[in-house]
C-alpha positions as CSV (number, residue, x, y, z in Angstrom):
1,X,0.0,0.0,0.0
2,X,1.5,3.3,-1.1
3,X,2.1,6.1,1.5
4,X,-0.8,8.3,0.1
5,X,-3.3,5.4,0.5
6,X,-2.0,4.7,4.0
7,X,-2.5,8.3,5.0
8,X,-6.0,8.4,3.6
9,X,-6.9,5.2,5.5
10,X,-5.4,6.5,8.7
11,X,-7.1,9.9,8.4
12,X,-10.4,8.2,7.6
13,X,-10.4,6.2,10.9
14,X,-9.2,9.1,13.0
15,X,-11.8,11.3,11.3
16,X,-14.5,8.8,12.2
17,X,-13.5,9.3,15.8
18,X,-14.9,12.8,15.6
19,X,-18.1,11.5,14.0
20,X,-18.5,8.9,16.7
21,X,-17.8,11.5,19.4
22,X,-20.4,13.8,18.0
23,X,-23.1,11.1,17.8
24,X,-22.1,9.8,21.2
25,X,-22.4,13.3,22.6
26,X,-26.0,13.4,21.4
27,X,-26.5,9.9,23.0
28,X,-25.1,11.0,26.3
29,X,-27.3,14.1,26.4
30,X,-30.3,11.8,26.0
31,X,-28.7,9.6,28.7
32,X,-28.5,12.6,31.0
33,X,-32.3,13.2,30.5
34,X,-32.8,9.5,31.3
35,X,-30.8,9.8,34.5
36,X,-32.7,13.0,35.4
37,X,-36.0,11.1,35.1
38,X,-34.7,8.3,37.3
39,X,-33.1,10.4,40.1
40,X,-36.2,12.5,40.2
41,X,-37.8,9.5,41.9
42,X,-35.5,10.1,44.8
43,X,-32.3,8.7,46.4
44,X,-33.8,5.9,48.4
45,X,-33.8,2.1,48.6
46,X,-36.3,1.7,45.8
47,X,-34.4,3.6,43.2
48,X,-31.2,2.1,44.5
49,X,-32.7,-1.4,43.7
50,X,-33.3,-0.2,40.1
51,X,-29.8,1.2,39.8
52,X,-28.3,-2.1,41.0
53,X,-30.7,-4.2,38.8
54,X,-29.8,-2.2,35.7
55,X,-26.1,-2.6,36.4
56,X,-26.3,-6.3,35.4
57,X,-27.4,-6.0,31.8
58,X,-25.4,-2.7,31.6
59,X,-22.3,-4.6,32.6
60,X,-22.9,-7.0,29.7
61,X,-23.2,-4.0,27.4
62,X,-19.9,-2.6,28.6
63,X,-18.0,-5.9,28.5
64,X,-19.4,-7.0,25.2
65,X,-20.3,-3.8,23.5
66,X,-17.1,-2.0,24.4
67,X,-14.9,-5.0,25.4
68,X,-14.8,-8.7,25.0
69,X,-17.0,-9.3,22.0
70,X,-15.8,-6.4,19.8
71,X,-12.2,-6.9,21.2
72,X,-12.2,-10.5,20.1
73,X,-14.3,-10.2,17.0
74,X,-12.9,-7.2,15.3
75,X,-9.3,-8.5,14.8
76,X,-10.6,-11.9,13.6
77,X,-13.1,-10.4,11.2
78,X,-10.6,-7.9,10.0
79,X,-8.0,-10.6,9.3
80,X,-10.6,-12.8,7.6
81,X,-11.8,-10.0,5.4
82,X,-8.2,-9.0,4.5
83,X,-7.0,-12.6,3.8
84,X,-10.1,-14.5,2.7
85,X,-12.4,-11.9,1.3
86,X,-15.9,-10.4,2.2
87,X,-17.8,-13.6,1.6
88,X,-15.8,-15.5,4.3
89,X,-16.2,-12.5,6.6
90,X,-20.0,-12.7,6.1
91,X,-20.1,-16.4,6.9
92,X,-18.1,-15.8,10.0
93,X,-20.6,-13.1,11.2
94,X,-23.6,-15.4,10.5
95,X,-22.0,-18.2,12.4
96,X,-21.0,-15.9,15.4
97,X,-24.6,-14.5,15.5
98,X,-26.1,-18.0,15.7
99,X,-23.7,-19.3,18.4
100,X,-24.0,-16.2,20.5
101,X,-27.8,-16.2,20.3
102,X,-27.9,-19.8,21.6
103,X,-25.4,-19.1,24.4
104,X,-27.1,-15.9,25.6
105,X,-30.5,-17.6,25.5
106,X,-29.3,-20.5,27.7
107,X,-27.5,-18.1,30.0
108,X,-30.6,-15.9,30.4
109,X,-32.8,-18.9,31.2
110,X,-30.3,-20.2,33.8
111,X,-30.1,-16.8,35.5
112,X,-33.9,-16.4,35.6
113,X,-34.3,-19.9,37.0
114,X,-31.7,-19.0,39.7
115,X,-33.5,-15.8,40.6
116,X,-36.8,-17.8,40.9
117,X,-35.2,-20.3,43.3
118,X,-33.7,-17.4,45.3
119,X,-37.0,-15.7,45.5
120,X,-38.7,-18.9,46.8
121,X,-36.2,-20.0,49.4
122,X,-34.6,-16.6,50.4
123,X,-37.2,-13.9,49.7
124,X,-35.9,-11.3,52.2
125,X,-37.5,-8.0,52.7
126,X,-39.4,-5.9,50.2
127,X,-36.2,-4.3,48.9
128,X,-34.7,-7.6,48.0
129,X,-37.9,-8.8,46.3
130,X,-38.0,-5.6,44.3
131,X,-34.4,-6.1,43.3
132,X,-35.0,-9.7,42.1
133,X,-38.1,-8.7,40.2
134,X,-36.4,-5.8,38.3
135,X,-33.4,-8.0,37.4
136,X,-35.8,-10.7,36.1
137,X,-37.6,-8.2,33.9
138,X,-34.5,-6.7,32.4
139,X,-32.4,-9.9,32.1
140,X,-33.5,-10.7,28.5
141,X,-32.0,-7.3,27.4
142,X,-28.6,-9.1,27.6
143,X,-29.5,-11.1,24.5
144,X,-30.4,-8.2,22.3
145,X,-27.7,-5.8,23.5
146,X,-24.9,-8.4,22.9
147,X,-26.2,-9.3,19.5
148,X,-26.3,-5.6,18.8
149,X,-22.7,-5.3,19.9
150,X,-21.6,-8.1,17.5
151,X,-23.5,-6.4,14.6
152,X,-22.0,-3.0,15.5
153,X,-18.5,-4.4,15.5
154,X,-19.1,-5.9,12.0
155,X,-20.3,-2.5,10.8
156,X,-17.2,-0.8,12.3
157,X,-14.9,-3.1,10.3
158,X,-16.6,-1.9,7.1
159,X,-16.0,1.7,8.2
160,X,-19.6,2.4,9.3
161,X,-19.8,4.1,12.7
162,X,-22.9,6.2,12.7
163,X,-25.6,3.8,13.9
164,X,-23.4,1.8,16.3
165,X,-22.7,5.1,18.1
166,X,-26.3,6.2,17.9
167,X,-28.0,3.0,19.0
168,X,-28.0,4.0,22.7
169,X,-30.2,6.9,21.8
170,X,-33.0,4.5,21.1
171,X,-32.7,3.0,24.6
172,X,-32.5,6.4,26.3
173,X,-35.6,7.6,24.4
174,X,-37.6,4.6,25.4
175,X,-36.6,4.9,29.1
176,X,-37.4,8.7,29.1
177,X,-40.8,8.0,27.5
178,X,-41.6,5.2,29.9
179,X,-40.6,7.3,33.0
180,X,-42.7,10.2,31.8
181,X,-45.8,8.0,31.1
182,X,-45.4,6.0,34.3
183,X,-45.2,9.2,36.3
184,X,-48.5,10.3,34.8
185,X,-50.5,7.1,34.5
186,X,-49.2,4.8,37.2
187,X,-49.2,7.4,39.9
188,X,-46.5,9.6,41.5
189,X,-46.6,7.7,44.7
190,X,-46.4,4.2,43.2
191,X,-42.6,4.2,42.8
192,X,-42.4,0.4,42.4
193,X,-45.0,0.4,39.6
194,X,-43.0,3.2,37.8
195,X,-39.8,1.2,38.1
196,X,-41.4,-1.9,36.6
197,X,-42.7,0.1,33.7
198,X,-39.2,1.6,33.1
199,X,-37.7,-1.9,33.3
200,X,-40.1,-3.2,30.7
201,X,-39.2,-0.3,28.3
202,X,-35.6,-1.6,28.4
203,X,-36.6,-4.9,26.8
204,X,-38.7,-3.1,24.0
205,X,-35.8,-0.8,23.3
206,X,-33.4,-3.7,22.9
207,X,-35.6,-5.4,20.3
208,X,-35.9,-2.1,18.3
209,X,-32.1,-1.6,18.5
210,X,-31.3,-5.1,17.2
211,X,-33.8,-4.9,14.4
212,X,-32.2,-1.7,13.1
213,X,-28.6,-3.1,13.2
214,X,-29.7,-6.3,11.4
215,X,-31.2,-4.1,8.6
216,X,-28.1,-2.1,8.3
217,X,-25.9,-5.2,8.1
218,X,-28.0,-6.6,5.3
219,X,-27.6,-3.3,3.4
220,X,-23.9,-3.5,3.9
221,X,-23.7,-6.9,2.3
222,X,-23.5,-9.1,5.4
223,X,-25.8,-12.1,5.8
224,X,-28.0,-11.6,8.9
225,X,-29.6,-15.0,9.2
226,X,-27.9,-16.7,12.1
227,X,-26.2,-20.0,11.3
228,X,-24.9,-22.7,13.6
229,X,-23.3,-25.1,11.1
230,X,-20.7,-25.5,9.9
231,X,-18.4,-23.8,12.4
232,X,-16.2,-21.3,10.6
233,X,-12.4,-21.3,11.1
234,X,-12.5,-17.9,12.7
235,X,-14.7,-18.9,15.6
236,X,-12.0,-20.8,17.5
237,X,-9.5,-17.9,17.6
238,X,-12.4,-15.6,18.5
239,X,-13.4,-17.7,21.5
240,X,-9.7,-17.9,22.6
241,X,-9.6,-14.2,22.6
242,X,-13.0,-13.5,24.3
243,X,-12.4,-14.8,27.8
244,X,-9.1,-13.0,28.4
245,X,-10.4,-9.8,26.7
246,X,-13.5,-9.9,29.0
247,X,-11.2,-10.0,32.1
248,X,-8.8,-7.6,30.4
249,X,-11.4,-4.8,30.3
250,X,-10.7,-4.8,34.1
251,X,-11.9,-2.7,36.9
252,X,-13.3,0.1,34.7
253,X,-16.1,-2.3,33.7
254,X,-16.5,-4.8,36.6
255,X,-15.8,-2.5,39.5
256,X,-19.0,-0.5,39.2
257,X,-21.0,-3.6,39.8
258,X,-18.9,-4.6,42.7
259,X,-19.2,-1.1,44.1
260,X,-23.0,-1.3,43.7
261,X,-23.1,-4.6,45.6
262,X,-21.0,-3.2,48.4
263,X,-23.2,-0.1,48.6
264,X,-26.3,-2.2,48.7
265,X,-25.0,-4.3,51.6
266,X,-23.5,-1.5,53.6
267,X,-26.2,1.2,53.2
268,X,-28.6,2.1,56.0
269,X,-32.1,0.8,55.2
270,X,-35.4,1.9,56.8
271,X,-35.4,-1.3,58.8
272,X,-31.7,-1.8,59.6
273,X,-29.1,0.7,60.9
274,X,-26.4,-1.8,61.7
275,X,-24.7,-4.8,60.2
276,X,-23.2,-7.9,61.8
277,X,-19.8,-9.0,60.5
278,X,-18.1,-12.1,62.0
279,X,-20.2,-11.8,65.2
280,X,-19.5,-8.1,65.6
281,X,-22.2,-5.4,65.1
282,X,-21.2,-2.3,63.2
283,X,-23.0,0.9,62.2
284,X,-23.6,0.8,58.5
285,X,-21.2,3.4,57.0
286,X,-23.3,4.5,54.0
287,X,-26.6,6.5,53.8
288,X,-29.7,5.1,52.3
289,X,-29.2,7.2,49.1
290,X,-25.6,6.2,48.6
291,X,-26.5,3.9,45.7
292,X,-28.0,6.7,43.7
293,X,-25.4,9.2,44.8
294,X,-22.5,7.1,43.4
295,X,-24.6,6.2,40.3
296,X,-25.2,9.9,39.5
297,X,-21.4,10.7,39.9
298,X,-20.5,7.7,37.6
299,X,-22.9,8.9,34.9
300,X,-21.4,12.4,35.0
301,X,-17.7,11.4,34.7
302,X,-18.6,8.7,32.1
303,X,-20.2,11.3,29.9
304,X,-17.0,12.9,28.6
305,X,-15.2,9.6,28.7
306,X,-17.8,8.0,26.4
307,X,-17.8,11.0,24.1
308,X,-14.1,11.4,23.8
309,X,-12.0,8.4,24.9
310,X,-14.3,5.5,24.1
311,X,-15.3,7.1,20.8
312,X,-11.6,7.4,19.8
313,X,-10.9,3.9,20.9
314,X,-13.9,2.5,18.9
315,X,-12.9,4.4,15.8
316,X,-9.2,3.7,15.9
317,X,-9.4,0.0,16.9
318,X,-10.1,-1.3,13.3
319,X,-7.1,0.7,12.1
320,X,-4.8,-0.7,14.7
321,X,-6.1,-4.2,13.9
322,X,-5.4,-3.6,10.2
323,X,-1.8,-2.5,10.9
324,X,-1.3,-5.5,13.2
325,X,-2.7,-7.9,10.6
326,X,-0.3,-6.5,8.0
327,X,2.7,-6.5,10.3
328,X,3.1,-2.7,9.9
329,X,4.6,-2.1,13.3
330,X,5.8,1.4,12.6
331,X,2.4,2.6,11.5
332,X,0.9,0.8,14.5
333,X,3.2,2.6,17.0
334,X,2.6,6.0,15.4
335,X,-1.2,5.5,15.6
336,X,-1.1,4.3,19.2
337,X,1.1,7.3,20.2
338,X,-1.2,9.7,18.4
339,X,-4.3,8.2,20.1
340,X,-2.6,8.4,23.5
341,X,-1.7,12.1,23.0
342,X,-5.3,12.9,22.1
343,X,-6.9,10.9,24.8
344,X,-4.6,12.2,27.6
345,X,-5.2,15.8,26.5
346,X,-9.0,15.2,26.5
347,X,-8.9,13.4,29.8
348,X,-6.8,16.1,31.6
349,X,-9.0,18.9,30.3
350,X,-12.3,17.3,31.2
351,X,-11.1,16.0,34.5
352,X,-9.9,19.5,35.6
353,X,-13.1,21.1,34.5
354,X,-15.4,18.6,36.1
355,X,-13.4,18.8,39.4
356,X,-14.0,22.5,39.6
357,X,-17.6,22.4,38.5
358,X,-18.7,19.2,40.2
359,X,-21.3,20.8,42.5
360,X,-23.0,23.2,40.1
361,X,-23.1,20.7,37.2
362,X,-24.6,18.0,39.6
363,X,-27.2,20.6,40.8
364,X,-28.2,21.7,37.3
365,X,-28.7,18.1,36.1
366,X,-30.1,16.3,39.1
367,X,-31.6,18.9,41.6
368,X,-35.3,18.2,40.9
369,X,-38.2,16.1,42.1
370,X,-37.2,14.1,45.2
371,X,-33.5,14.6,44.7
372,X,-32.5,17.2,47.3
373,X,-29.6,19.6,47.8
374,X,-28.0,17.2,50.3
375,X,-28.1,14.5,47.6
376,X,-26.4,16.9,45.2
377,X,-23.6,17.6,47.7
378,X,-23.0,13.9,48.2
379,X,-22.9,13.1,44.5
380,X,-20.6,16.0,43.8
381,X,-18.1,14.8,46.4
382,X,-18.0,11.4,44.8
383,X,-17.6,12.9,41.4
384,X,-14.6,14.9,42.4
385,X,-12.8,11.7,43.5
386,X,-13.7,9.9,40.2
387,X,-12.4,12.7,37.9
388,X,-9.0,12.8,39.5
389,X,-8.2,9.8,37.3
390,X,-10.0,11.0,34.2
391,X,-6.9,11.1,32.0
392,X,-6.0,7.5,33.1
393,X,-9.5,6.2,32.2
394,X,-9.2,7.8,28.8
395,X,-5.7,6.4,28.0
396,X,-6.6,3.0,29.4
397,X,-9.1,2.6,26.6
398,X,-6.4,3.1,23.9
399,X,-3.9,0.9,25.7
400,X,-6.3,-2.1,25.9
401,X,-7.3,-1.6,22.3
402,X,-3.7,-1.8,21.3
403,X,-3.1,-5.1,23.1
404,X,-6.3,-6.5,21.6
405,X,-5.2,-5.4,18.1
406,X,-1.9,-7.3,18.4
407,X,-3.9,-10.3,19.8
408,X,-2.2,-10.2,23.2
409,X,-5.2,-9.7,25.5
410,X,-3.6,-11.7,28.4
411,X,-1.5,-8.7,29.4
412,X,-4.4,-6.4,30.3
413,X,-6.2,-9.5,31.7
414,X,-3.4,-10.2,34.1
415,X,-3.1,-6.5,35.1
416,X,-6.8,-6.1,35.6
417,X,-7.1,-9.3,37.6
418,X,-4.5,-8.1,40.1
419,X,-5.9,-4.6,40.2
420,X,-9.4,-5.7,40.7
421,X,-8.4,-7.4,43.9
422,X,-6.5,-4.2,44.9
423,X,-9.6,-2.1,44.1
424,X,-11.8,-4.4,46.2
425,X,-9.4,-4.2,49.2
426,X,-9.3,-0.4,48.9
427,X,-13.1,0.0,48.7
428,X,-13.7,-2.4,51.6
429,X,-11.1,-0.5,53.7
430,X,-11.7,3.1,52.8
431,X,-15.5,3.0,52.9
432,X,-15.3,2.8,56.7
433,X,-13.4,6.1,57.0
434,X,-16.0,8.7,58.0
435,X,-14.3,11.5,56.1
436,X,-14.6,9.5,52.8
437,X,-17.9,7.5,53.0
438,X,-19.2,7.0,49.4
439,X,-16.3,9.0,48.0
440,X,-14.1,6.0,48.7
441,X,-15.5,4.4,45.5
442,X,-14.3,7.2,43.4
443,X,-10.9,7.4,45.0
444,X,-10.2,3.7,44.8
445,X,-11.1,3.7,41.1
446,X,-8.7,6.6,40.5
447,X,-5.8,4.9,42.2
448,X,-6.2,1.6,40.5
449,X,-6.7,3.3,37.1
450,X,-3.4,5.2,37.5
451,X,-1.6,1.9,38.4
452,X,-3.1,0.1,35.5
453,X,-2.1,2.7,32.9
454,X,1.5,2.8,34.2
455,X,1.9,-0.9,33.9
456,X,0.3,-1.2,30.5
457,X,2.4,1.6,29.0
458,X,5.6,-0.1,30.2
459,X,4.6,-3.5,28.9
460,X,3.3,-2.2,25.5
461,X,6.6,-0.4,25.0
462,X,8.4,-3.7,25.4
463,X,6.1,-5.3,22.8
464,X,6.1,-2.6,20.2
465,X,9.3,-0.6,20.9
466,X,9.5,3.1,21.5
467,X,6.1,4.9,21.7
468,X,7.4,8.4,21.5
469,X,7.9,8.9,25.2
470,X,9.3,12.4,24.9
471,X,6.5,13.4,22.6
472,X,3.9,12.1,25.1
473,X,5.6,13.8,28.1
474,X,5.8,17.1,26.2
475,X,2.1,16.8,25.3
476,X,1.2,16.0,29.0
477,X,3.2,19.0,30.3
478,X,1.5,21.4,27.8
479,X,-1.9,20.0,28.6
480,X,-1.3,20.5,32.3
481,X,-0.3,24.1,31.7
482,X,-3.5,24.7,29.7
483,X,-5.5,23.0,32.5
484,X,-3.9,25.2,35.1
485,X,-4.9,28.3,33.3
486,X,-8.4,26.9,32.8
487,X,-8.8,26.1,36.5
488,X,-7.8,29.6,37.5
489,X,-10.2,31.1,35.0
490,X,-13.1,28.9,36.2
491,X,-12.3,29.6,39.8
492,X,-12.5,33.4,39.3
493,X,-15.7,33.1,37.3
494,X,-17.3,30.9,39.9
495,X,-16.6,33.5,42.6
496,X,-18.0,36.3,40.4
497,X,-21.2,34.4,39.4
498,X,-22.0,32.7,42.7
499,X,-25.0,34.9,43.4
500,X,-26.5,34.2,40.0
501,X,-27.1,30.5,40.7
502,X,-25.8,27.2,39.4
503,X,-27.2,27.5,35.9
504,X,-25.4,30.7,35.3
505,X,-22.1,29.3,36.6
506,X,-22.3,26.3,34.4
507,X,-23.5,28.2,31.3
508,X,-20.6,30.7,31.6
509,X,-17.8,28.6,33.0
510,X,-17.9,25.7,30.6
511,X,-17.4,27.7,27.4
512,X,-15.1,30.2,29.1
513,X,-13.0,27.4,30.5
514,X,-12.8,25.6,27.2
515,X,-11.8,28.9,25.5
516,X,-9.0,29.5,27.9
517,X,-7.8,25.9,27.5
518,X,-7.7,26.1,23.7
519,X,-6.2,29.6,23.8
520,X,-3.3,28.5,26.0
521,X,-3.0,25.3,23.9
522,X,-2.7,27.4,20.8
523,X,0.0,29.6,22.4
524,X,1.9,26.4,23.4
525,X,1.5,25.1,19.8
526,X,0.0,21.9,20.9
527,X,-0.2,19.5,18.0
528,X,-3.3,17.8,19.4
529,X,-5.2,21.0,19.1
530,X,-4.7,21.0,15.3
531,X,-5.7,17.4,15.1
532,X,-9.0,18.1,16.8
533,X,-9.8,21.4,15.2
534,X,-7.9,21.1,11.9
535,X,-10.6,19.5,9.9
536,X,-13.1,22.1,10.9
537,X,-10.7,24.9,10.0
538,X,-10.0,23.3,6.6
539,X,-13.7,23.1,5.8
540,X,-14.2,26.7,6.8
541,X,-11.3,27.8,4.5
542,X,-12.6,25.7,1.6
543,X,-16.1,27.3,2.1
544,X,-14.6,30.8,2.2
545,X,-12.5,30.1,-0.9
546,X,-15.5,28.7,-2.8
547,X,-17.6,31.8,-1.8
548,X,-14.9,34.1,-3.1
549,X,-14.6,32.2,-6.4
550,X,-18.4,32.4,-7.0
551,X,-18.7,36.1,-5.9
552,X,-20.1,38.4,-8.7
553,X,-17.3,40.6,-9.9
554,X,-17.7,44.3,-9.3
555,X,-18.0,46.6,-12.3
């Protein structure tokens, strides 16, 4: 492949990252409206049960949609398409769809049977019964969301990113509509009934999402009829990759569920203020609303991470897989370094801004209904702990994709397995510190993320060679200088606008802070700034040039 073609291919996939980011931003905005509808029900044991129940299918979405399934399927499908042609790739997809559908159906039936047995022999209080009921309703969503992830990965390999990035919008719209209708027709005081209606909307949304992606696959030339026999040659290497990739996604995906389970067990309930551990009775360290407080903080820090880092990782992953399949190590190194520079700059900027504006942003989004000012303060404190590691979360996405592309998923798997244990120990230790409380979940995630990124960079450098360390360090230092200027500007504006309310603070500080960051970045001649804004500037210049060329000459 000649250099010009290589450049066009590389720029196409990095350009698609901006498209994915834009669509994901729209999706996350709808997600914020969804979360506003949920938290308006209040921060209590009932809404906490829904948050925990939704974590289970949501974990499957994260592991499969953003991890194991795409991480194992994309390199294998890319290699099959490159070496054996589109027809073989289509047969592989049909085979994978059939096998995955059977596996997920059996898994769902087994989980539902287990929940039924649990409900009969260990029903517990009303909160446990509500939790089991909500999980039972939403569990079939696992089937549709994982098949959607497989179809989306296939579309990404063909260079189509729009619908895979937009599919979550469908889910968010259905949940928002269900929450609105349930509030009106089920009754404002019937919280349990509203939650069951919302849970049912998740299943309907999953069916609609899957139907749309199957239609797009057919239009792209892929066969969409699932097939069990014969087993395609690519299935075996895909299965070998899937298990370690699932574990390799690490604490960023599994830890939220563990955190939710810990919060559920250690939170004060209307009936129980203490907990017995090994014969000793302790005061429960978390408030009744801690489940929703941590959930709200997670949603806020995951918004920029999903828009920027995950979008970049999704768009660049097929490119990295292509370079790895062709043995083009130099191009692979350069693309990884470029992605790391972009993701670290985005992570530092968003982390610094969110840390400063944690309280007003939380208030603007969630302070409504039964969600009180005290709930806002608790969520903002948790959010500040999470965003301390924002740049690490962002770069972690790129590093894991790089290991998946070179088909060495065991490295992030091993690192994640060790750090998951570390994270659990940190959570179970720090949650009892009165000064931390629920903020322990954010701080432990930050510490383990920093450790993970450090180890993965060292190991990846050994696998691929030099990753442009000086270039990365210079980029980090310039980004930190721009962040420092932004923090000072936001701090001054917050003081000046405090009396005008949270909405005014957010409306002014976000664009002003971004302007200061980009201005300082321009003064420091940050290459990343040109890579983000360059395409827009080129379009503007082309438009201006065309306008000049078509202007009527003056007589």
